N, C-alpha and C positions, 0 to 999 in steps of 0.2 A: 415566377416566370411571367413573361409577357408575350401576348400573341404577336405573330409576325406582322410587321407594319413598316414598309419601306416606301419612300417616295420614288417616283420613276428615276431610273439611272440614266443620265444623259449620254453615257458612253455605250449603252446597249440599244440596238436597233429594233429589238422586239420586246414584248412583255407577255406575261402570263396572267390569266384570271382563274381563280380557284372556283371550282364548282360546288365545293362544300366549305364548311367553316375551317379556317386555317388551323394548322396544328400548333401545339405549344412549342415555343422555341427551346432548343436543346443546344448545349455548348458543343461546338465542333472545332477541332484544332487542325490547322494546316501547317505544312512546312514551307519555309521560304528558302529558295536556293540562291539568294542574292550573293553577289561577289563583292559588294561594298557595304560597309556597316555604318560609316559616317555620312550624315546628310549635310550638305553645304547650304547654309541659309543665305539667301540672296535678298532678304527683306531689309531695307535700310532702316526700319524703325524698330528692329530687335537688337539687343545688346550682345549678341553672340553670333559666331560664324558656324560652329559645328555642333550637331546634336546626334545623339545615339538612341535608337529605339529598338530594343530587342523583340518587341511585339507589335503587330499591326492589329488594330481594333482594340476595344477595351471593355472588359466585363463589368466595369463600374457603371456603365449605362447612363452616364450623366446626360440629361436631356439637351443640354446646351453645348456639348463638346464640339469645338471648332474643327476637330480632326475628322469628323464623320465623312465629309466628301472624299477624303483620301482613300477610303475603303472602296469607292466606286471605280478607282483606277484598276482594281484587281477583279472586276466583274461582280462585286458584292453590292449590297444596298447600304444606304447611309443610316437606316433605321435599326431594326433589330438584328440585321446581319452584322452591323458594327459592334453590337453588344455581345454577340454569341459566336460569330465565326472569327476566331482569333488565329492569326498567323504567327508562327514561332520561328525565329531566326536561330536555328541550332548552332550555326557556325559563328555567331557573333563574337565570342571571345577570341577565336582563332583569327578572324578577319581583323579584329582590332589590333592584335599583336603584329600581324603582317603590316598593317598601316604604320604602327609605331617603329617598325624596323626599316621603313623606307627612309632614305636620306632626306627626302623632301619634307618629312614631318619633323618639326623642330620644337614641338611642344606648344599647345594652345588649349584654352578652356574648351571642354566638352560638356554640353548640357544633356543630361539624361532626362527623358520624357519631354523632349521638344514637341512630340506629337501625341503619343499615348502613354499612360502611366507605366513606368518601368517596374513598379512594385504591385501591379495588379495580381489577383489571386494565383494565376498560373506560375508566377515567379516562385511561389513556395515549392512547386514541384520541379521546375526546370532550372532555377538558379542562374539564369543567364545574366541578369543584372549584377549579381554578386561576382560572377566569374569575370565580367568585364571590368568591374571595379578593382578586382584583384590585379588585372593587367595594368590598370591605371596606377595602382599603388606600386607595382613593380617598376614601372617606368617613371614614377613620380610626376604624372601628368595631372594638372588641375581639373577639378570636377565640380559641376553644379548639378543639383538634383531638384526636380519639382515633382511632388507626389501628394496623394491623398491617403496613402496606405500606412497603417501601423506596422506592417510587415518590415518596414525599414529598420525597426529596432533590432531585428536579427543581425544586422550588419554594423552595429554601433562600433565595435572594436576595429573593424576594417575602415570605417569612415574616420575614426579618430587617427588611425595610422596615416590615412591619406591627408588629413588636416595637418598632422605634425610634420610630415615629410614633403608635402607639396602644398595643395590648397583645396579646400572643400567647403561647400556651403549648401544647405538644404532649405528649400522653401516648401512650406506646407500650404496647399490650396484649401482654404477654408472659407467658403462664402456665406454660410448660414450659422446663426448662433444656436439654434435649437435642433435637436436630433430629428424631430418629427418632420419639419420642413425639409431638412436635408435628405431624409429618406424618400420623400416624394419626388425630388428633383434628381437625386443621385442614388437610385434605389439599391445598388449593389456595392456602393463604396462604404468604407468604414465610417462610423458615426463621427460627428463633430467632437464628441467627448474623447474618443479614441485618438483622434488626430492631435488634440492638444496634449494628451498623455504622451504620445510619441515625441512631440515637439519638446516637452519638458525633459524627457529621457535623454534626447540627443544634446540638448542645451547643457544639462548637468554633466554630460560626458565631455564637454568642452568643444562640441561641434557647433559652429555658427549656424543659427537658424533664422528664418524669417517667415512672415505670413503673407500670402498672396490672397487678397479678397477678390477672387476672380471666379466667375464674373459678377460684377454688380448688375443686378437685374432691377431696373427702376420699377417701382410699384410692388416689389416683393421683398428685397433684402437690404435696401439702403439704410433702413433704421437699425440694422444689426451691426453696422460699421463700428460705432463706439465700443460696444461690448466685445466684439471680436478683437479689436486692438488692445483693449485692457487685458483680456484673457491671454493673448499672445505674449504680451510683455511680461505678464506674470509667469508664463511658461518659459521665459528666457529668450524670446525672440529678440534679435538685435535690429532687424529692419522690417519694413512693411511696405506693401504696394497694393494697388487696386487697379482693375481693368474693367472697362465697360463690356457688356455682353456683345458678342459678335454672332451674327446669324447668316454667314455666307453660304451660298449654294443651297443644298438640301438640308442644312441645319435648321433653316427657318421652318419648313413644314413639320419636321420632327419635333422641334421645340414647341411650336404652337399647339400641335395635337396633344402632346403630353401635358403641357401646362393647362390646357382646357379640361383635360381629364382630372388632373390633380387639384386644380384650383378653379372650378367652374364659376365661383362667385367673384373671382379676382382677375380672370383672364382679360376682360376689357380694360381694367385699370392698368394691368401690366403692359399690354400692347399700346395703349394710349400714352403711357409714360415713356416707353421706348421711342415711339414716334416723336414725342416732345423733345427728347434730347438728341434725336437723329435728324432733325429738320424735316419731319413728316415721313421718314422712311423707317423700316424695321431694321435695316442693316446698312453698314458703310464699309466698303472694301478698300478705299484709297489709303495708301501708306500715310502715316502720321495723323490720320483722322479716325481710323478704325478702332483704336483703343480708348478713345475718350469721346465725350459728347459736346454739345453746345447748348447755349441758352440758360435761362434763369434757373431752371430746375437742376441742370447739371452743375452749375456753379454752386448751388446749395450742397450737392453731394460732395464736391471737391472740398468745400469748407468744412463739412461734417467730418471728412477723413482727416483733414489737417488739424482741426481742433482735437479730435480723438487721438491722433498720433502724439501730439504734444502733451495732452493730459495723461496719456498712458506712460509717458517718459521715454519715448524713442529718441535716440540722438538725432540731431539735425542732419548730420552727414555721416552715414555708416559705410561710405564707399571704401572698399578694401582693394588696394592694388594687387593684382594677381602676379605672384612671383614667377620667374622663369626657372622652374625646378626640374624640368624634363631631362632625363638622361637614360641612355640605353644601358642595360646590365652588361656585365662582362660576358663576351661571347662564349668563353670556355665554361663559365658557370651556367649559362643558359643551356648549352649543349649537355652538360652533366645532368641537369634536372629534367630535361626533355627525355 
């Protein structure tokens, strides 16, 4: 457990000061009465338009998570509130089915975990991600998933059905080669070892997998890139990508505070390296610039990834066209089973 520590919320006009030591953080679950389940992506530098997130906030508590500021829209903090106050969208499967039944929906890729991990621990209890994937399988709608969780192995048969009848691909976010470092930065996420085991299990089941080395934190994990690529290829991954650390909004103070605590002897090196690839800044928010850096050191990281990718045996072009498989089930059959 981690003591409460949130940077000031820019959407709140007041703040509170504790007169005593802060209490230990406890998991709190909230219900979301949203009427829309799909989020439309308007960012021109992302390769998808629609994402689905059954949960807000994430128990994995990754220090670098770019989604932290989104928790502030709901009156929470971007620090330990994001890690422990989880919002659950109970009606997610029903809302997705309603969306698919609209004439305006003609079938398009939906990315699960565009914001927070759809297989975080609460999924084991609520099963909302699985229920939404069942809807996608019924309507044969293409699906992409990004996760850190070994829990995804629970749904191998469902994902294989999606892959066989529509299109499915799973990227595992694995930025650290050793479990000890990962635990310091991603304290409540499954270990690196567990993630590679899950990747291998899905790959052996015929489900296309990939590795996302995200984020690359200069001064901390760039040396892990070759090993991560080799292990991912050995586990059956067909594709690989990497993304530079983003510290937008209040992600920056959360990240710096936690890194200083976890790596007191390396924090200066980390922040100096980040500034080196960001032109003197800790963060870059402009489209087409935020996911990569500049300068000699960043060029070295790019070359390290490219050489590691080729040495590991990843194909030069693994782009898979997404077929238009969407179809609505027979109305009479749907009525019968409802």
